[in-house]
N, C-alpha and C positions, 0 to 999 in steps of 0.2 A: 383756080380762085380768078379774083376778075376785079367788076369796078368799083369806085368805094361807092358807100353809101350817102346817096342824097335823100332817102326818104326812108319810109316804114315802121313809122312812127315813134312811138317811147322810146326813148333811149336811157332812162332812166337808171341810178342803181340804188339799192338797199344794203342794209348791213346783214351781213354774214353771220347769221344763226352763231358760228364758233367766233365770231370776232370780239373782241377785249373790250371795254369800255374804258375810254381816257377822259383822262380829265379838259383838255385842249378843244374846244370845237370843232378844229380842223380834221374830217376825217382821211385816213389814210388809204387810195384806191386798192391799194391790195385789201385792203378788211371789207369789202362790199363783194356784193351779188350785182354782176349785171344780167338783167333781163332780156338784153335785144342788144345785139351788135354798134357800136358808137360808130357817129356816120365819119369819124376817120380811118374805119379799119378797111379791109376788102371783105366784101361779102361772097360767100360761093356762089356759081351762077347759077346752079339748079337754084336753090333756095334764094334768087332773086328773080329768076323767072316765075318764082312760086310752084313750082314743081317736086315733086317728091323728089326730097334727098335722099339716097342711100344711107351716109352718115346718120342721120337726123334719125332715121327708125333704129340704126344699129344703136345711136346709143342712149336712142328712149329706151328699147327693151332691156339693155345694159343696168337701167336707174331699175327697173324694174326687179330685174333679178337680185341686185342689191339690197332691195329695198325687202324683200322675200326674204331673203338671208339678217336681217336684221342689223343693216349697215348703210340709214339713210346720210353719215355725212362723208361716207363715199360716192352715194349716187349725189348729190349736191355739188361734190366734185367734177364728177363728170360731166353735168351742166354747164359749170363752168369752163371746163374746157372746150364744151359746144358753141356756146358763144364766142371766146376765146380766139377759135377756128374760125369765125365768119357766119356761123352758123346759123339760121332764123330755124328758133322754137315751131314744134306744130304745136294745136291743140291737147293731145295725145297727152307731148313733152310737159307741158307747164301742168297738163293733171296727173303726174307722175310727183314733178316738182311740190306737187303741193301734200300730195301723201307723203312724202321727204321732209316736209316741212314740221305736219303734223308727229310724226315719229321726233324729231329734234323737238317739240315743243315751240316752237317758234312764230307762232296766229297773228303776229302784228305786222305780216308781209304780205297777207291775203289778200287785203286791200288791194294793194299794187300791183300783185298778179291779175288781178279781175281786170283793171283799168289796162292792163299793155296787151291785156285778150282784143281784149275791147279798141285800141289803138292801133290793134295790127289787122282791125278785120275781121278777127275771127267771131263765127258764130259758137257761142259755148254749147255746149250738148247735153245729154240727161248723164253723163258718168262726170262731166266739167261740173255741173254744178251738186251731183250727191258729193265730191270732192269737197268743195268747197260749207255745204251745210255743216259736213262731218267738223271739218277744221271750229266753223263756229259753237259745234256744240263740245268739242272738247276744249278749246277754250272758256267754256262758260256762258258763252252770248246767244241764248235759246234764240234773243229777240230777235237778232240782224240770222240766224236760218229761218226763221219763219218769214223774213220778210226776201231771203233767196229764193223759199220754197215759190212763193204768190209772183214774183219777178220771172222764176222760170213759166209759171205757167201763161202769164203774161206776153212771154217769147213765143209763145206758141207751143210750145214744148210739153208733152201732160205726164204727167207720173204715173207710176207703175208701181207693181204690190213693194220692190227693194224699199220706192222712194219712204212710202208710210212707214214700210217697218225699221227705216232708218229714223228718221224723225220720231215715233214713239217709241222704238227703246232706248233714247237718249231722251225721251221723260222720266221715261221710266226710273233710270239710273238717277234723277236727279231727285227721286221723289214724289216727282210730279203726276201720280197717276190719270188722276181725272184729266189731265192735258192729255193725256196720251188714250186714254180712250175716246175723248172726242176725235184723235185723230184717225182713229180704225173707224169712225163712225164716219168718219168724212171720207175715208174708202171705199163708203159701200154706192156711194152714192157718183161714184167714178163710172164711166162706161167703159170697158174693156178690161176693167184691175177687178181680178179674183184671189182672193185671200187664199195665201198657202199655210202649209205648219205652223212656219216662223208668225205668222200673223197672229195664228189662233193660240201658238203658243204666250206670248205678248198679250191677247188678250183676257183668256185666264191669269195670265200673273196678275192684271192692273183690275182684277174685278175681287180674287183675293187677294189682295192689299185693302178693298174697300170695302172688305167685309161684305161682299157677295156671293157666298158660295154657292148658293143655288142656282145663281145664271151662269155661272164657273160650269156646273155639271151643267148644264142646259150646253153650254159648246162647244165640250168635250161631245154628246151627244150627233149634235150639227155633226162633228167634226167625223164621225162612226158614218152618219147616213150619209156626206158629201161623198162617201166612197175613201178619203184621206186615212188613215191610220198612225190616231193619236199614239205617244210616244212617251216615255216615263217619266219629260220633264211634267206633262200636263197633271199625270196624276199623284206626282211628287209636290209639284206644287199647291193643289189643293187638298192632300195627305195630310200639309203642311198648317195650314189655315185650321183647317179639321182640329189636328192638336192646338192649335194655337188658340185660337177660341172654345176649348173646356170637351171636344166630340171626338176624341183620339179611336172610337169606336167606328162609326163613320169611316173613317181613313181605314181601317183595318179592312172594311169592308171592298172599297177602292182595291185592296194589294190582289185579293181574289177575284177581282173583274179585269185585273192586267192581267192577271194571269188567263182568264177566259179568249183574251182578246190576245192571247200571244205577244205581250207588251216587255221585256225585256223589267226585270225587278230590280232597281238598285240598295245599295246596302243606305244612298241617303234616305230612299221612302222609307222603310223599314225604322231608321234613326227617328224620323219624325214621328212616327205613331207610339214608337215608344218614349219619345218625350215628352209626348202628348201625355199618355197613359201616366206618367210620374207626375206630371204637371197636374192632372189628375187625382194624384193619392193613389191609383187604382194598380199598386204595385204587383196583385197577382196576375192583371189582366197585362200589365207591361212583360212580367217574367214569362208568361203562356205564350204572348207573340215572339217570344225570344226562340223556344221550342219550336214554333211554327217555321220559325225562320228557317230552320233544317231541314222542311219537309219542304221551303222554297227554295232551295238549293242557295240559298245567301247565306256570308259568311259575316257575322256580327264582326263589330276591332272591339279591342279597350276603350273608345269612348263610350261605348254601349256601355259595356262591361261599369266601367267609373261611374258613369251617371246613375245606372243601379244604384252603388253600394253606395255613393251620397244619399239618393233619397232614403235608401233604409237604415244608414246609420239616422238620418234627423227621426225617423216614425221607429227607435230603438229593432228594428225586425231581426234578431241573431240568425233566425233562422234562415230568414231569405237571404241574408250574407252569404252564410255560409252556400245557400243554393247557387248561388251567381258563383261562386268561386269553385264548387264542385262543374259549371256552366261551363266557367273558363279553361281551366283542365280536358275539359272532352272537348272542345273546341280549339284546343289550344292557345291561347291565348294568352302571353307571358303577363304577368301586373306590369308594370311599369310605375314611375315617380310619385304617381294620382292615388296613383291604390294604395300606395305602402302612407301617403298623406291621410288620406280619408283616413284608416284608422289609428293612425296616429293622432289623426286630432279626436277622437273619441277617447282615446284617453286623457288629454290635455284637459277637456271638457269636465271632467271629474278627476280633473288634479293628481292625475297621479303618474308621477316623472319618471320612474324605474319602468314601468309597462311601456310606456311614450316614447322612451330611451331604447329600450328591448328592440322596439319596432324600428325605429332610426338606425340601430344596428347590425339587424336583419338586413337592411335594402341594401347597408354599405357591404354587408358580404357576398349577397347576391349577386355585387356588380355595377350595379343601380347607383347613379352621382345623384347624389341628394340634391333639389333647385333651392333655390332662394326661398320659399313658400314653408318649403319640409325644416329648415334653421327657424323662421321667423315662428314655425309650431314648438320644436324644441324649444327655444327660449323663454316661447310665451309658457310654458308648463314649468319650467325652471322659476322663472319668475311670481307664479304662480305657486309654488312651492317653497318659496321664500328664500330663495337662493340666484340672484341677480348676480354673483358672482359668476356660477357655472352659466347663466348665459350669456354673462361679456366674453367669457374665454371661448364662444363661437365666435365670436369676428375676427380671431388670427383663422381657422380654417376657412371661414370666407373670404377674405381677402385673399388666402395662397388657390381658392379655386378661380379667380378672377371675378367676383361678384360686383357688378357695375352699385352702387350701394348711393343711390341716386334717390332715394323715398324714404320717406320718415319711420314705416313700418317699424323698423326694427330699432331703431336709435330710440322711437318712442314708447318701445319693451322695457329697453335698458332702464329708461330716466324712470318710469313708472314701476319697477321694481325696486329702484336703488331710494326712492321718496318713500314709496310704504315701507321699505327696512330702517327708514329714518339718516341713512347715507347722502343728505342733499349733497353733499361735498363729492361725489361721486356720480351724482347725479349729471349737478353742472359741469364733470368732465366729458361723462358724456356730448353734453350737448356742445362742448367746447370741439369735441371727436367729431360730431353733426358737420359741423359748421364749416371744421378743415376738408370733409369729404364732400362740400361743395355742396351740402343740402340745406335749402331753404328752413329754419323752425316756422313751427304751426302756432294758434291760440291757443291749442291745445298743452303743445310743451310749454310755453310761459306760462300756461296758471297750474302745469303738474309742480314745475321749480317752485312757484309761489306757495304750492301748499306745502310743499317739502323744507321753504324755506321759514312755515308759518310752526312747521311742527317743532323745529329746529330750534325757536326761540329769536327768531335772527327775520324780523320784521323787517329792518332798512334796507335787506338784500331783496325781499317780498318789494318793496318798492322800488329799489334799482331796475327791475325786471321790464317795469311801464318803462323807464328810460330808453332801455334795449329794446322794446315793442316800439316805440315811434320811429327807432332807425333804423328797423326792418320794415318799415310800415304796414304794421301788425295793431287790429282797431284792436284795444280790447272790449268787452261787454258787461253787462253788469255785475255778471258773474266774476268777471275778473275782480270789478273793484269790490265784490264781497267778500273775496276769499283775503286781499288785502286786509280789510276790516279785521275779518278774525284772526288775521296772524296780529293784529295789532291789539285785540282783545285779548286774546292767550295771553299773549309777553305783558301787559298790563296787570292779568290777573294772577298770575306765576308771582311777579315784581312785586304787588300789595301784598302775595302771603308769603313771602320772603321764603321759597324755596326755588328758584333761578335767580339764574345771572342777572346783573344791574344791566342797565342801557351802557351799550357797547356799538361806539361811532364807529361806520366803516370805513378802514384806513382806508392809505393808497392805492395799496399794492391790489387791496377789491375791486377798484373802482377800473385800474389799468386793467385787469381782466376781465371785466365785462369789456370796455374797450377794445382790447383786444380781440377778443370774441366777432367783433363785428366786421374791424378792420381788417380780418381774418380773411373775412366771407367776401368781402367787397375784393379784394385781389384775386379768387378764381374767376375763372374766366368761363364759361357756358354753365354759369350754373343755372339750374331748374326753377323756374319761378311757377309753376304749379305743381298740382298731384292728381292724379290719376284715382276712379274713383274705388278703383280695388283696392286704393291704401288709403282711407277714409279711415282713421281709427279712433272714435271717440271715449273718452275717458272726461264723464266731469266730477270734475271737483275731486280730482285724483282716484275718485273711484276706479279697482279693477276688475272685472265681470272678465267672465270666459264671453261673451258675447261679444266685448266689444272692441277684444283682439281679432276673434276670430272671424268680424267682420271683414280681414282684411284682407286672411288667407283663405278663406273658405271657397272664392272665385279662385281656381286654381285653373290654370290656362290647360288644355284637354288636348292638346295636338304632341304633347311630349311623350313618346315611346322610346324603351331600350330595351334588346334583345338580351333578356337575361331569363336564366332559369331557376322558378322559383315554389320552394316549398309551400302548398299550399294548406297543410295542415298544419305548418307553426305558424302562418301569417294568421289564420282563423283564430286557432288555438287564442291570441293575444286578442282578435278585433273583438273577438263572442263574447269574452272575461268581462271586457271594456265596453262594451253593452247591457250588457249585466251591473255590470257599476253604476252606468248611465242613472239604468233605472233606479235601482237603489238609491241612489243619492238625490 
């Protein structure tokens, strides 16, 4: 160690990504990152002479190792120790620091690092510019990334293939396929820059997303002519695009082209083709391709079989379901909760409570734990069978299993069921429970209750719902007011005919009950204010149909698998009868 630092550029400090925010303006020096030794510190003699410092090289190498091991915070600490030791970081050190800050999502420090590099008299190289552009893209600032790109070219540093691939990739991830394609076209104007296989992959992906499949196929042909070997990504992307655009047959032809070019065929590629056939309604072709997968030595998974069963249920093809279940047995694929839920729903759609419950019990007996959607299907069929009490009994097991009741699907089913059975007080009790679980009610919940109060000859309670809706910031629609008017008219007609009770004014307890429901919800923390598309249940004017609730439970997640041995014939025995009943229904 030696002399005091009297020069050496920018010696400012920046906030550490790990430092806590404080209310006071004064910043604790211990919570800062120094980018350069301070004038008061002593500097390493090698660093002072701007010679290669062994310590800087070793510390930089250690930082790179820590980043590869997914420990960027430790890499930042190594940088801090380097500065405290009086060492001047190299350009490579600053480049590695940027990579650590990217992993730490601390993007606001990038400008200061660039300023420090320039103040030190260092000339940024290609790798430094790559790190800066990546940081800007990660932070969502594509304009600043492109500004860095043009600044790099003006400084005399020519971009390479990796530069264009980096820019094109990040534009594509943001859904800006046209900009990505323009960058790849710009690449063709650069001298000494040749596209590689990754460039072709990006180009094919951009063209497919822009529905230019023909040009994407031409790119693949050019890859073969140039001597490069097309990989599965190119074929999978085009096959998926064919399926999306209603031409799964062309996608299937691509698979055989892959085989001819000795390209490994991925399960995802086959799944895209089967999905395309299902979307087109060509179930025989979809099943035929599953058989061909055996010849291609590609093992189908449970997701493929579940998608087939789901589509076959929609078209009432009982023979097709039997064939799929037989194929599952041949491939050794075990049914999961999605398989059972799909067959449960076929019974639910025809309102057969006993058969739906039998499938549910089969699922439990085989060791598969029902998920939230399976319980929603079972609750729906109970309500359709006029037994909302049985649907409400499911709430206990769901809580015991630890389900997070944070949406309206299950509660809406119960509220609708109680209203349809004429027990609106029970419906309001469920409404209260829903609020206690932190679930904000929607317009549909209020309209169901309004309809229920009207049927119960209690129009004053229907009007109270408007007051509660205002507090929840739920805006009534014309249909809402129409339901209230219908409730009043029905009460007046009954009163005139002398067949019902006289007008009863709401008492204080009823008013307090409404206030309690609202205030109880306001005391809840972390209340979900939105509802996912999957949970949008539509019941118009308390009309309850199979389509209304099934819209929420149909899109069951396809990622859940369980290891359980299931008797296929037992499942099919229920499923086939359900499909036949649906046709008759």
